[in-house]
Phi, psi and omega in degrees: 000130182273156179290132179266123182245136172252123183243122181250115183209130182279338180274115185304314183298313179297317180300314182290319179296313181294321178301312180298315180297316180293321178295323176298333179272002175097007179272152173264120190240132172245130180247148176227149178266354175205165180266010179291138183059038185298318185295313176299326179288325176293321178298319181292315188263341179051059179288156176260339178221144178241127174246124188234130172283145181281312187266096179226147176290148178090299182216121179290160179302320180294330176290322177296313180301315180301317180293318180293316181294333179281346181270123184303320183292322187248008186302331185259005181296136177295134181233131174248126174272129179243121186205153172280344178288123188237008180287157178300320181298318178297316180295312181299317180300313181295319180293321178290334177284345177128000175291144178270338180206163182221123180239129180267146175273143351289156183226162177266132185298321180296322179295316179299316179297320178296320178294320178298313181296322178296317178298320180294321177299312181296320180295320178294319178294319180295318180295318179295320179296314179298318181295321180289328184284335182291306181199166179222134179240139174215106183060236180267007180261132176229130176249118179260102183289330180287314182270358182053052181229152173237131181237136172237124185049041177069008175256133183286136176265129181281117181227148170284168179300319179295317178296322179300000000 
């Protein structure tokens, strides 16, 4: 299964070139020309990575990031800011607003693909880590790490903290 990317870019030529390049690298790409109504579109397309241009009419990339990060369902999706703005202040601002990476235009396609794959690896590792930390099941035994409880056949086993 290929990684699904949602790419938001207002310039048609850049959008089409990047879509083609990413598809050639094996990614499944959905493109949008603006970040308006981003949450319903994310719900519809279920992207695994979001690439957002900063300078767009209507809604800036940082506004899109802010909206996505505020949404419980999509708050942890990896986001790459793609922009012609290359000052340190622009990069720092986008990263502090919630972007996971920042790529300046012009960019090399292989580097962008490597950055996408790195974000996906980290997102997968984080999800696996979170899933493992919540609880562990083995047959009729369940260890609840959050509640510090051990259950056998749904009956709680009385343990001290040290025994747990």
